[in-house]
mmJSON file of the N, C-alpha and C atoms, coordinates in Angstrom:
{"data_MODEL":{"atom_site":{
"group_PDB":["ATOM","ATOM","ATOM","ATOM","ATOM","ATOM","ATOM","ATOM","ATOM","ATOM","ATOM","ATOM","ATOM","ATOM","ATOM","ATOM","ATOM","ATOM","ATOM","ATOM","ATOM","ATOM","ATOM","ATOM","ATOM","ATOM","ATOM","ATOM","ATOM","ATOM","ATOM","ATOM","ATOM","ATOM","ATOM","ATOM","ATOM","ATOM","ATOM","ATOM","ATOM","ATOM","ATOM","ATOM","ATOM","ATOM","ATOM","ATOM","ATOM","ATOM","ATOM","ATOM","ATOM","ATOM","ATOM","ATOM","ATOM","ATOM","ATOM","ATOM","ATOM","ATOM","ATOM","ATOM","ATOM","ATOM","ATOM","ATOM","ATOM","ATOM","ATOM","ATOM","ATOM","ATOM","ATOM","ATOM","ATOM","ATOM","ATOM","ATOM","ATOM","ATOM","ATOM","ATOM","ATOM","ATOM","ATOM","ATOM","ATOM","ATOM","ATOM","ATOM","ATOM","ATOM","ATOM","ATOM","ATOM","ATOM","ATOM","ATOM","ATOM","ATOM","ATOM","ATOM","ATOM","ATOM","ATOM","ATOM","ATOM","ATOM","ATOM","ATOM","ATOM","ATOM","ATOM","ATOM","ATOM","ATOM","ATOM","ATOM","ATOM","ATOM","ATOM","ATOM","ATOM","ATOM","ATOM","ATOM","ATOM","ATOM","ATOM","ATOM","ATOM","ATOM","ATOM","ATOM","ATOM","ATOM","ATOM","ATOM","ATOM","ATOM","ATOM","ATOM","ATOM","ATOM","ATOM","ATOM","ATOM","ATOM","ATOM","ATOM","ATOM","ATOM","ATOM","ATOM","ATOM","ATOM","ATOM","ATOM","ATOM","ATOM","ATOM","ATOM","ATOM","ATOM","ATOM","ATOM","ATOM","ATOM","ATOM","ATOM","ATOM","ATOM","ATOM","ATOM","ATOM","ATOM","ATOM","ATOM","ATOM","ATOM","ATOM","ATOM","ATOM","ATOM","ATOM","ATOM","ATOM","ATOM","ATOM","ATOM","ATOM","ATOM","ATOM","ATOM","ATOM","ATOM","ATOM","ATOM","ATOM","ATOM","ATOM","ATOM","ATOM","ATOM","ATOM","ATOM","ATOM","ATOM","ATOM","ATOM","ATOM","ATOM","ATOM","ATOM"],
"id":[1,2,3,4,5,6,7,8,9,10,11,12,13,14,15,16,17,18,19,20,21,22,23,24,25,26,27,28,29,30,31,32,33,34,35,36,37,38,39,40,41,42,43,44,45,46,47,48,49,50,51,52,53,54,55,56,57,58,59,60,61,62,63,64,65,66,67,68,69,70,71,72,73,74,75,76,77,78,79,80,81,82,83,84,85,86,87,88,89,90,91,92,93,94,95,96,97,98,99,100,101,102,103,104,105,106,107,108,109,110,111,112,113,114,115,116,117,118,119,120,121,122,123,124,125,126,127,128,129,130,131,132,133,134,135,136,137,138,139,140,141,142,143,144,145,146,147,148,149,150,151,152,153,154,155,156,157,158,159,160,161,162,163,164,165,166,167,168,169,170,171,172,173,174,175,176,177,178,179,180,181,182,183,184,185,186,187,188,189,190,191,192,193,194,195,196,197,198,199,200,201,202,203,204,205,206,207,208,209,210,211,212,213,214,215,216],
"type_symbol":["N","C","C","N","C","C","N","C","C","N","C","C","N","C","C","N","C","C","N","C","C","N","C","C","N","C","C","N","C","C","N","C","C","N","C","C","N","C","C","N","C","C","N","C","C","N","C","C","N","C","C","N","C","C","N","C","C","N","C","C","N","C","C","N","C","C","N","C","C","N","C","C","N","C","C","N","C","C","N","C","C","N","C","C","N","C","C","N","C","C","N","C","C","N","C","C","N","C","C","N","C","C","N","C","C","N","C","C","N","C","C","N","C","C","N","C","C","N","C","C","N","C","C","N","C","C","N","C","C","N","C","C","N","C","C","N","C","C","N","C","C","N","C","C","N","C","C","N","C","C","N","C","C","N","C","C","N","C","C","N","C","C","N","C","C","N","C","C","N","C","C","N","C","C","N","C","C","N","C","C","N","C","C","N","C","C","N","C","C","N","C","C","N","C","C","N","C","C","N","C","C","N","C","C","N","C","C","N","C","C","N","C","C","N","C","C"],
"label_atom_id":["N","CA","C","N","CA","C","N","CA","C","N","CA","C","N","CA","C","N","CA","C","N","CA","C","N","CA","C","N","CA","C","N","CA","C","N","CA","C","N","CA","C","N","CA","C","N","CA","C","N","CA","C","N","CA","C","N","CA","C","N","CA","C","N","CA","C","N","CA","C","N","CA","C","N","CA","C","N","CA","C","N","CA","C","N","CA","C","N","CA","C","N","CA","C","N","CA","C","N","CA","C","N","CA","C","N","CA","C","N","CA","C","N","CA","C","N","CA","C","N","CA","C","N","CA","C","N","CA","C","N","CA","C","N","CA","C","N","CA","C","N","CA","C","N","CA","C","N","CA","C","N","CA","C","N","CA","C","N","CA","C","N","CA","C","N","CA","C","N","CA","C","N","CA","C","N","CA","C","N","CA","C","N","CA","C","N","CA","C","N","CA","C","N","CA","C","N","CA","C","N","CA","C","N","CA","C","N","CA","C","N","CA","C","N","CA","C","N","CA","C","N","CA","C","N","CA","C","N","CA","C","N","CA","C","N","CA","C","N","CA","C","N","CA","C","N","CA","C","N","CA","C"],
"label_alt_id":[null,null,null,null,null,null,null,null,null,null,null,null,null,null,null,null,null,null,null,null,null,null,null,null,null,null,null,null,null,null,null,null,null,null,null,null,null,null,null,null,null,null,null,null,null,null,null,null,null,null,null,null,null,null,null,null,null,null,null,null,null,null,null,null,null,null,null,null,null,null,null,null,null,null,null,null,null,null,null,null,null,null,null,null,null,null,null,null,null,null,null,null,null,null,null,null,null,null,null,null,null,null,null,null,null,null,null,null,null,null,null,null,null,null,null,null,null,null,null,null,null,null,null,null,null,null,null,null,null,null,null,null,null,null,null,null,null,null,null,null,null,null,null,null,null,null,null,null,null,null,null,null,null,null,null,null,null,null,null,null,null,null,null,null,null,null,null,null,null,null,null,null,null,null,null,null,null,null,null,null,null,null,null,null,null,null,null,null,null,null,null,null,null,null,null,null,null,null,null,null,null,null,null,null,null,null,null,null,null,null,null,null,null,null,null,null],
"label_comp_id":["UNK","UNK","UNK","UNK","UNK","UNK","UNK","UNK","UNK","UNK","UNK","UNK","UNK","UNK","UNK","UNK","UNK","UNK","UNK","UNK","UNK","UNK","UNK","UNK","UNK","UNK","UNK","UNK","UNK","UNK","UNK","UNK","UNK","UNK","UNK","UNK","UNK","UNK","UNK","UNK","UNK","UNK","UNK","UNK","UNK","UNK","UNK","UNK","UNK","UNK","UNK","UNK","UNK","UNK","UNK","UNK","UNK","UNK","UNK","UNK","UNK","UNK","UNK","UNK","UNK","UNK","UNK","UNK","UNK","UNK","UNK","UNK","UNK","UNK","UNK","UNK","UNK","UNK","UNK","UNK","UNK","UNK","UNK","UNK","UNK","UNK","UNK","UNK","UNK","UNK","UNK","UNK","UNK","UNK","UNK","UNK","UNK","UNK","UNK","UNK","UNK","UNK","UNK","UNK","UNK","UNK","UNK","UNK","UNK","UNK","UNK","UNK","UNK","UNK","UNK","UNK","UNK","UNK","UNK","UNK","UNK","UNK","UNK","UNK","UNK","UNK","UNK","UNK","UNK","UNK","UNK","UNK","UNK","UNK","UNK","UNK","UNK","UNK","UNK","UNK","UNK","UNK","UNK","UNK","UNK","UNK","UNK","UNK","UNK","UNK","UNK","UNK","UNK","UNK","UNK","UNK","UNK","UNK","UNK","UNK","UNK","UNK","UNK","UNK","UNK","UNK","UNK","UNK","UNK","UNK","UNK","UNK","UNK","UNK","UNK","UNK","UNK","UNK","UNK","UNK","UNK","UNK","UNK","UNK","UNK","UNK","UNK","UNK","UNK","UNK","UNK","UNK","UNK","UNK","UNK","UNK","UNK","UNK","UNK","UNK","UNK","UNK","UNK","UNK","UNK","UNK","UNK","UNK","UNK","UNK","UNK","UNK","UNK","UNK","UNK","UNK"],
"label_asym_id":["A","A","A","A","A","A","A","A","A","A","A","A","A","A","A","A","A","A","A","A","A","A","A","A","A","A","A","A","A","A","A","A","A","A","A","A","A","A","A","A","A","A","A","A","A","A","A","A","A","A","A","A","A","A","A","A","A","A","A","A","A","A","A","A","A","A","A","A","A","A","A","A","A","A","A","A","A","A","A","A","A","A","A","A","A","A","A","A","A","A","A","A","A","A","A","A","A","A","A","A","A","A","A","A","A","A","A","A","A","A","A","A","A","A","A","A","A","A","A","A","A","A","A","A","A","A","A","A","A","A","A","A","A","A","A","A","A","A","A","A","A","A","A","A","A","A","A","A","A","A","A","A","A","A","A","A","A","A","A","A","A","A","A","A","A","A","A","A","A","A","A","A","A","A","A","A","A","A","A","A","A","A","A","A","A","A","A","A","A","A","A","A","A","A","A","A","A","A","A","A","A","A","A","A","A","A","A","A","A","A","A","A","A","A","A","A"],
"label_entity_id":["1","1","1","1","1","1","1","1","1","1","1","1","1","1","1","1","1","1","1","1","1","1","1","1","1","1","1","1","1","1","1","1","1","1","1","1","1","1","1","1","1","1","1","1","1","1","1","1","1","1","1","1","1","1","1","1","1","1","1","1","1","1","1","1","1","1","1","1","1","1","1","1","1","1","1","1","1","1","1","1","1","1","1","1","1","1","1","1","1","1","1","1","1","1","1","1","1","1","1","1","1","1","1","1","1","1","1","1","1","1","1","1","1","1","1","1","1","1","1","1","1","1","1","1","1","1","1","1","1","1","1","1","1","1","1","1","1","1","1","1","1","1","1","1","1","1","1","1","1","1","1","1","1","1","1","1","1","1","1","1","1","1","1","1","1","1","1","1","1","1","1","1","1","1","1","1","1","1","1","1","1","1","1","1","1","1","1","1","1","1","1","1","1","1","1","1","1","1","1","1","1","1","1","1","1","1","1","1","1","1","1","1","1","1","1","1"],
"label_seq_id":[1,1,1,2,2,2,3,3,3,4,4,4,5,5,5,6,6,6,7,7,7,8,8,8,9,9,9,10,10,10,11,11,11,12,12,12,13,13,13,14,14,14,15,15,15,16,16,16,17,17,17,18,18,18,19,19,19,20,20,20,21,21,21,22,22,22,23,23,23,24,24,24,25,25,25,26,26,26,27,27,27,28,28,28,29,29,29,30,30,30,31,31,31,32,32,32,33,33,33,34,34,34,35,35,35,36,36,36,37,37,37,38,38,38,39,39,39,40,40,40,41,41,41,42,42,42,43,43,43,44,44,44,45,45,45,46,46,46,47,47,47,48,48,48,49,49,49,50,50,50,51,51,51,52,52,52,53,53,53,54,54,54,55,55,55,56,56,56,57,57,57,58,58,58,59,59,59,60,60,60,61,61,61,62,62,62,63,63,63,64,64,64,65,65,65,66,66,66,67,67,67,68,68,68,69,69,69,70,70,70,71,71,71,72,72,72],
"pdbx_PDB_ins_code":[null,null,null,null,null,null,null,null,null,null,null,null,null,null,null,null,null,null,null,null,null,null,null,null,null,null,null,null,null,null,null,null,null,null,null,null,null,null,null,null,null,null,null,null,null,null,null,null,null,null,null,null,null,null,null,null,null,null,null,null,null,null,null,null,null,null,null,null,null,null,null,null,null,null,null,null,null,null,null,null,null,null,null,null,null,null,null,null,null,null,null,null,null,null,null,null,null,null,null,null,null,null,null,null,null,null,null,null,null,null,null,null,null,null,null,null,null,null,null,null,null,null,null,null,null,null,null,null,null,null,null,null,null,null,null,null,null,null,null,null,null,null,null,null,null,null,null,null,null,null,null,null,null,null,null,null,null,null,null,null,null,null,null,null,null,null,null,null,null,null,null,null,null,null,null,null,null,null,null,null,null,null,null,null,null,null,null,null,null,null,null,null,null,null,null,null,null,null,null,null,null,null,null,null,null,null,null,null,null,null,null,null,null,null,null,null],
"Cartn_x":[-5.129,-3.874,-4.006,-3.048,-3.071,-2.784,-3.43,-3.235,-1.875,-1.083,0.243,0.225,1.14,1.25,1.38,1.503,1.677,0.35,0.381,-0.769,-0.816,-1.857,-1.918,-1.905,-2.465,-2.433,-0.992,-0.208,1.199,1.974,1.687,2.388,2.154,0.932,0.592,0.903,0.8,0.911,2.022,2.646,3.674,3.109,1.82,1.11,0.3,0.367,-0.427,-1.913,-2.722,-4.172,-4.745,-4.255,-4.754,-4.429,-3.236,-2.839,-3.624,-3.97,-4.756,-6.129,-6.686,-7.971,-7.842,-6.735,-6.489,-6.351,-5.643,-5.488,-6.849,-7.688,-9.031,-9.846,-9.766,-10.488,-9.998,-8.703,-8.153,-8.595,-8.669,-9.153,-10.59,-11.41,-12.798,-12.862,-12.057,-12.047,-11.636,-10.676,-10.158,-10.676,-11.738,-12.421,-11.477,-10.67,-9.791,-10.336,-10.158,-10.589,-9.636,-10.128,-9.293,-8.71,-9.488,-8.987,-7.822,-7.914,-6.826,-5.573,-5.727,-4.586,-3.963,-4.819,-4.339,-3.634,-4.279,-3.743,-2.665,-2.901,-1.989,-0.85,-0.991,0.098,0.789,0.031,0.655,1.235,0.477,0.966,2.197,2.14,3.278,4.503,4.297,5.401,6.023,5.171,5.65,6.423,5.917,6.601,7.989,8.109,9.423,10.36,9.837,10.667,11.185,10.318,10.692,11.79,11.71,12.692,13.919,13.99,15.093,15.261,14.143,14.184,14.118,14.428,14.42,13.026,12.942,11.665,11.798,12.81,13.004,13.2,12.994,13.256,12.489,13.239,12.629,11.822,12.295,11.568,10.187,10.109,8.827,7.946,8.557,7.814,7.187,7.933,7.41,6.266,6.4,5.351,4.053,4.157,2.974,2.391,3.236,2.75,1.989,2.53,1.871,0.505,0.432,-0.84,-1.835,-1.365,-2.25,-2.81,-2.045,-2.518,-3.745,-3.862,-4.99,-6.297,-6.224,-7.467,-7.838,-7.033,-7.332,-8.268],
"Cartn_y":[-27.039,-26.368,-24.911,-24.444,-23.073,-22.088,-20.964,-19.905,-19.254,-19.125,-18.533,-17.104,-16.325,-14.941,-14.033,-12.771,-11.793,-11.45,-11.344,-10.889,-9.367,-8.848,-7.407,-6.591,-7.127,-6.428,-6.279,-7.323,-7.271,-6.281,-6.255,-5.349,-3.892,-3.548,-2.161,-1.759,-2.7,-2.344,-3.078,-4.064,-4.835,-5.768,-6.065,-6.908,-7.937,-9.194,-10.225,-9.996,-10.478,-10.311,-10.832,-11.983,-12.569,-11.662,-11.079,-10.183,-8.879,-8.429,-7.209,-7.397,-8.598,-8.886,-8.767,-9.217,-9.094,-7.626,-6.851,-5.42,-4.734,-5.11,-4.527,-4.866,-6.101,-6.509,-5.72,-5.516,-4.737,-3.28,-2.735,-1.365,-1.244,-2.215,-2.202,-2.326,-3.211,-3.434,-2.169,-1.428,-0.246,1.063,0.966,2.125,3.042,2.43,3.172,3.066,4.111,4.11,3.225,2.085,1.127,1.727,2.497,3.101,4.04,4.791,5.683,4.876,3.829,2.984,2.384,1.868,1.195,2.163,3.268,4.189,5.118,5.702,6.732,6.192,5.017,4.434,3.307,2.259,1.084,1.365,2.051,2.328,3.239,4.28,5.196,4.488,3.658,2.897,1.966,1.266,0.335,1.065,2.213,2.987,3.407,3.806,4.183,2.981,1.834,0.624,0.274,0.341,0.004,0.946,2.218,3.218,3.263,2.36,2.311,3.624,4.282,5.511,5.174,6.159,5.979,5.576,4.422,3.951,3.649,4.23,4.088,5.475,5.601,6.862,8.024,9.057,10.297,10.086,9.218,8.967,8.393,7.454,6.85,7.859,8.66,9.69,10.688,11.1,12.03,11.402,10.131,9.425,9.411,9.107,9.064,10.458,11.457,12.835,13.284,12.971,13.345,12.664,11.398,10.67,11.257,11.62,12.195,13.542,14.309,15.602,15.445,14.316,14.085,13.82,13.484,13.2,14.312,15.335,16.454,17.433],
"Cartn_z":[-12.786,-13.009,-12.575,-11.812,-11.31,-12.438,-12.342,-13.31,-13.058,-14.107,-13.962,-14.467,-13.962,-14.386,-13.183,-13.467,-12.407,-11.754,-10.462,-9.684,-9.832,-10.464,-10.728,-9.44,-8.384,-7.099,-6.624,-6.789,-6.387,-7.244,-8.53,-9.441,-9.042,-8.657,-8.344,-6.912,-5.982,-4.565,-3.818,-4.43,-3.747,-2.698,-2.808,-1.846,-2.627,-2.21,-2.885,-2.638,-3.57,-3.504,-2.185,-1.728,-0.479,0.709,0.69,1.777,1.732,0.536,0.399,1.036,0.933,1.571,3.091,3.633,5.071,5.466,4.672,4.942,4.911,3.961,3.878,5.121,5.584,6.798,8.011,8.111,9.224,9.154,7.954,7.793,8.282,7.948,8.409,9.924,10.474,11.921,12.677,12.14,12.826,12.235,11.44,10.876,10.088,9.227,8.326,6.91,6.137,4.74,3.929,3.484,2.76,1.492,0.752,-0.489,-0.193,0.899,1.295,1.631,2.417,2.784,1.528,0.653,-0.553,-1.5,-1.81,-2.817,-2.268,-1.11,-0.62,0.23,0.781,1.558,0.804,0.482,-0.129,-1.514,-2.357,-3.716,-3.662,-2.845,-2.729,-2.177,-1.169,-0.582,-1.626,-2.357,-3.38,-4.484,-4.919,-5.957,-5.495,-4.234,-3.696,-3.652,-3.274,-3.229,-4.613,-5.614,-6.985,-7.487,-7.101,-7.534,-6.621,-5.65,-4.681,-3.928,-3.618,-2.84,-1.355,-0.528,0.922,1.406,2.036,2.585,4.07,4.677,6.113,6.699,7.947,8.634,8.056,7.668,7.173,5.893,5.015,3.772,4.027,4.943,5.3,6.026,6.88,7.607,6.634,5.621,4.616,3.828,3.482,2.745,3.558,4.84,5.709,5.89,6.105,6.248,5.007,3.842,2.582,2.469,2.841,2.787,3.782,4.963,5.982,5.544,4.786,4.297,3.402,2.75,1.842,2.578,3.869,4.597,5.563,5.655,6.57,5.94],
"occupancy":[1.0,1.0,1.0,1.0,1.0,1.0,1.0,1.0,1.0,1.0,1.0,1.0,1.0,1.0,1.0,1.0,1.0,1.0,1.0,1.0,1.0,1.0,1.0,1.0,1.0,1.0,1.0,1.0,1.0,1.0,1.0,1.0,1.0,1.0,1.0,1.0,1.0,1.0,1.0,1.0,1.0,1.0,1.0,1.0,1.0,1.0,1.0,1.0,1.0,1.0,1.0,1.0,1.0,1.0,1.0,1.0,1.0,1.0,1.0,1.0,1.0,1.0,1.0,1.0,1.0,1.0,1.0,1.0,1.0,1.0,1.0,1.0,1.0,1.0,1.0,1.0,1.0,1.0,1.0,1.0,1.0,1.0,1.0,1.0,1.0,1.0,1.0,1.0,1.0,1.0,1.0,1.0,1.0,1.0,1.0,1.0,1.0,1.0,1.0,1.0,1.0,1.0,1.0,1.0,1.0,1.0,1.0,1.0,1.0,1.0,1.0,1.0,1.0,1.0,1.0,1.0,1.0,1.0,1.0,1.0,1.0,1.0,1.0,1.0,1.0,1.0,1.0,1.0,1.0,1.0,1.0,1.0,1.0,1.0,1.0,1.0,1.0,1.0,1.0,1.0,1.0,1.0,1.0,1.0,1.0,1.0,1.0,1.0,1.0,1.0,1.0,1.0,1.0,1.0,1.0,1.0,1.0,1.0,1.0,1.0,1.0,1.0,1.0,1.0,1.0,1.0,1.0,1.0,1.0,1.0,1.0,1.0,1.0,1.0,1.0,1.0,1.0,1.0,1.0,1.0,1.0,1.0,1.0,1.0,1.0,1.0,1.0,1.0,1.0,1.0,1.0,1.0,1.0,1.0,1.0,1.0,1.0,1.0,1.0,1.0,1.0,1.0,1.0,1.0,1.0,1.0,1.0,1.0,1.0,1.0,1.0,1.0,1.0,1.0,1.0,1.0],
"B_iso_or_equiv":[0.0,0.0,0.0,0.0,0.0,0.0,0.0,0.0,0.0,0.0,0.0,0.0,0.0,0.0,0.0,0.0,0.0,0.0,0.0,0.0,0.0,0.0,0.0,0.0,0.0,0.0,0.0,0.0,0.0,0.0,0.0,0.0,0.0,0.0,0.0,0.0,0.0,0.0,0.0,0.0,0.0,0.0,0.0,0.0,0.0,0.0,0.0,0.0,0.0,0.0,0.0,0.0,0.0,0.0,0.0,0.0,0.0,0.0,0.0,0.0,0.0,0.0,0.0,0.0,0.0,0.0,0.0,0.0,0.0,0.0,0.0,0.0,0.0,0.0,0.0,0.0,0.0,0.0,0.0,0.0,0.0,0.0,0.0,0.0,0.0,0.0,0.0,0.0,0.0,0.0,0.0,0.0,0.0,0.0,0.0,0.0,0.0,0.0,0.0,0.0,0.0,0.0,0.0,0.0,0.0,0.0,0.0,0.0,0.0,0.0,0.0,0.0,0.0,0.0,0.0,0.0,0.0,0.0,0.0,0.0,0.0,0.0,0.0,0.0,0.0,0.0,0.0,0.0,0.0,0.0,0.0,0.0,0.0,0.0,0.0,0.0,0.0,0.0,0.0,0.0,0.0,0.0,0.0,0.0,0.0,0.0,0.0,0.0,0.0,0.0,0.0,0.0,0.0,0.0,0.0,0.0,0.0,0.0,0.0,0.0,0.0,0.0,0.0,0.0,0.0,0.0,0.0,0.0,0.0,0.0,0.0,0.0,0.0,0.0,0.0,0.0,0.0,0.0,0.0,0.0,0.0,0.0,0.0,0.0,0.0,0.0,0.0,0.0,0.0,0.0,0.0,0.0,0.0,0.0,0.0,0.0,0.0,0.0,0.0,0.0,0.0,0.0,0.0,0.0,0.0,0.0,0.0,0.0,0.0,0.0,0.0,0.0,0.0,0.0,0.0,0.0],
"pdbx_formal_charge":[null,null,null,null,null,null,null,null,null,null,null,null,null,null,null,null,null,null,null,null,null,null,null,null,null,null,null,null,null,null,null,null,null,null,null,null,null,null,null,null,null,null,null,null,null,null,null,null,null,null,null,null,null,null,null,null,null,null,null,null,null,null,null,null,null,null,null,null,null,null,null,null,null,null,null,null,null,null,null,null,null,null,null,null,null,null,null,null,null,null,null,null,null,null,null,null,null,null,null,null,null,null,null,null,null,null,null,null,null,null,null,null,null,null,null,null,null,null,null,null,null,null,null,null,null,null,null,null,null,null,null,null,null,null,null,null,null,null,null,null,null,null,null,null,null,null,null,null,null,null,null,null,null,null,null,null,null,null,null,null,null,null,null,null,null,null,null,null,null,null,null,null,null,null,null,null,null,null,null,null,null,null,null,null,null,null,null,null,null,null,null,null,null,null,null,null,null,null,null,null,null,null,null,null,null,null,null,null,null,null,null,null,null,null,null,null],
"auth_seq_id":[1,1,1,2,2,2,3,3,3,4,4,4,5,5,5,6,6,6,7,7,7,8,8,8,9,9,9,10,10,10,11,11,11,12,12,12,13,13,13,14,14,14,15,15,15,16,16,16,17,17,17,18,18,18,19,19,19,20,20,20,21,21,21,22,22,22,23,23,23,24,24,24,25,25,25,26,26,26,27,27,27,28,28,28,29,29,29,30,30,30,31,31,31,32,32,32,33,33,33,34,34,34,35,35,35,36,36,36,37,37,37,38,38,38,39,39,39,40,40,40,41,41,41,42,42,42,43,43,43,44,44,44,45,45,45,46,46,46,47,47,47,48,48,48,49,49,49,50,50,50,51,51,51,52,52,52,53,53,53,54,54,54,55,55,55,56,56,56,57,57,57,58,58,58,59,59,59,60,60,60,61,61,61,62,62,62,63,63,63,64,64,64,65,65,65,66,66,66,67,67,67,68,68,68,69,69,69,70,70,70,71,71,71,72,72,72],
"auth_comp_id":["UNK","UNK","UNK","UNK","UNK","UNK","UNK","UNK","UNK","UNK","UNK","UNK","UNK","UNK","UNK","UNK","UNK","UNK","UNK","UNK","UNK","UNK","UNK","UNK","UNK","UNK","UNK","UNK","UNK","UNK","UNK","UNK","UNK","UNK","UNK","UNK","UNK","UNK","UNK","UNK","UNK","UNK","UNK","UNK","UNK","UNK","UNK","UNK","UNK","UNK","UNK","UNK","UNK","UNK","UNK","UNK","UNK","UNK","UNK","UNK","UNK","UNK","UNK","UNK","UNK","UNK","UNK","UNK","UNK","UNK","UNK","UNK","UNK","UNK","UNK","UNK","UNK","UNK","UNK","UNK","UNK","UNK","UNK","UNK","UNK","UNK","UNK","UNK","UNK","UNK","UNK","UNK","UNK","UNK","UNK","UNK","UNK","UNK","UNK","UNK","UNK","UNK","UNK","UNK","UNK","UNK","UNK","UNK","UNK","UNK","UNK","UNK","UNK","UNK","UNK","UNK","UNK","UNK","UNK","UNK","UNK","UNK","UNK","UNK","UNK","UNK","UNK","UNK","UNK","UNK","UNK","UNK","UNK","UNK","UNK","UNK","UNK","UNK","UNK","UNK","UNK","UNK","UNK","UNK","UNK","UNK","UNK","UNK","UNK","UNK","UNK","UNK","UNK","UNK","UNK","UNK","UNK","UNK","UNK","UNK","UNK","UNK","UNK","UNK","UNK","UNK","UNK","UNK","UNK","UNK","UNK","UNK","UNK","UNK","UNK","UNK","UNK","UNK","UNK","UNK","UNK","UNK","UNK","UNK","UNK","UNK","UNK","UNK","UNK","UNK","UNK","UNK","UNK","UNK","UNK","UNK","UNK","UNK","UNK","UNK","UNK","UNK","UNK","UNK","UNK","UNK","UNK","UNK","UNK","UNK","UNK","UNK","UNK","UNK","UNK","UNK"],
"auth_asym_id":["A","A","A","A","A","A","A","A","A","A","A","A","A","A","A","A","A","A","A","A","A","A","A","A","A","A","A","A","A","A","A","A","A","A","A","A","A","A","A","A","A","A","A","A","A","A","A","A","A","A","A","A","A","A","A","A","A","A","A","A","A","A","A","A","A","A","A","A","A","A","A","A","A","A","A","A","A","A","A","A","A","A","A","A","A","A","A","A","A","A","A","A","A","A","A","A","A","A","A","A","A","A","A","A","A","A","A","A","A","A","A","A","A","A","A","A","A","A","A","A","A","A","A","A","A","A","A","A","A","A","A","A","A","A","A","A","A","A","A","A","A","A","A","A","A","A","A","A","A","A","A","A","A","A","A","A","A","A","A","A","A","A","A","A","A","A","A","A","A","A","A","A","A","A","A","A","A","A","A","A","A","A","A","A","A","A","A","A","A","A","A","A","A","A","A","A","A","A","A","A","A","A","A","A","A","A","A","A","A","A","A","A","A","A","A","A"],
"auth_atom_id":["N","CA","C","N","CA","C","N","CA","C","N","CA","C","N","CA","C","N","CA","C","N","CA","C","N","CA","C","N","CA","C","N","CA","C","N","CA","C","N","CA","C","N","CA","C","N","CA","C","N","CA","C","N","CA","C","N","CA","C","N","CA","C","N","CA","C","N","CA","C","N","CA","C","N","CA","C","N","CA","C","N","CA","C","N","CA","C","N","CA","C","N","CA","C","N","CA","C","N","CA","C","N","CA","C","N","CA","C","N","CA","C","N","CA","C","N","CA","C","N","CA","C","N","CA","C","N","CA","C","N","CA","C","N","CA","C","N","CA","C","N","CA","C","N","CA","C","N","CA","C","N","CA","C","N","CA","C","N","CA","C","N","CA","C","N","CA","C","N","CA","C","N","CA","C","N","CA","C","N","CA","C","N","CA","C","N","CA","C","N","CA","C","N","CA","C","N","CA","C","N","CA","C","N","CA","C","N","CA","C","N","CA","C","N","CA","C","N","CA","C","N","CA","C","N","CA","C","N","CA","C","N","CA","C","N","CA","C","N","CA","C","N","CA","C","N","CA","C","N","CA","C"],
"pdbx_PDB_model_num":[1,1,1,1,1,1,1,1,1,1,1,1,1,1,1,1,1,1,1,1,1,1,1,1,1,1,1,1,1,1,1,1,1,1,1,1,1,1,1,1,1,1,1,1,1,1,1,1,1,1,1,1,1,1,1,1,1,1,1,1,1,1,1,1,1,1,1,1,1,1,1,1,1,1,1,1,1,1,1,1,1,1,1,1,1,1,1,1,1,1,1,1,1,1,1,1,1,1,1,1,1,1,1,1,1,1,1,1,1,1,1,1,1,1,1,1,1,1,1,1,1,1,1,1,1,1,1,1,1,1,1,1,1,1,1,1,1,1,1,1,1,1,1,1,1,1,1,1,1,1,1,1,1,1,1,1,1,1,1,1,1,1,1,1,1,1,1,1,1,1,1,1,1,1,1,1,1,1,1,1,1,1,1,1,1,1,1,1,1,1,1,1,1,1,1,1,1,1,1,1,1,1,1,1,1,1,1,1,1,1,1,1,1,1,1,1]
}}}
């Protein structure tokens, strides 16, 4: 019997656990810091979606710029 309930990865990042593993593999392949992608991009993007904030155009551009500032 499959375990029922919320996937905690989905709750925090808006991404299923299986998909997060794929994102991690892609980060390794392209030499990106997975923790940065997960925390500063995915979590921020998901939080904006939950709050129905702008996640297209300028809103998305600002989110990415803010995340990039953390690695400079």
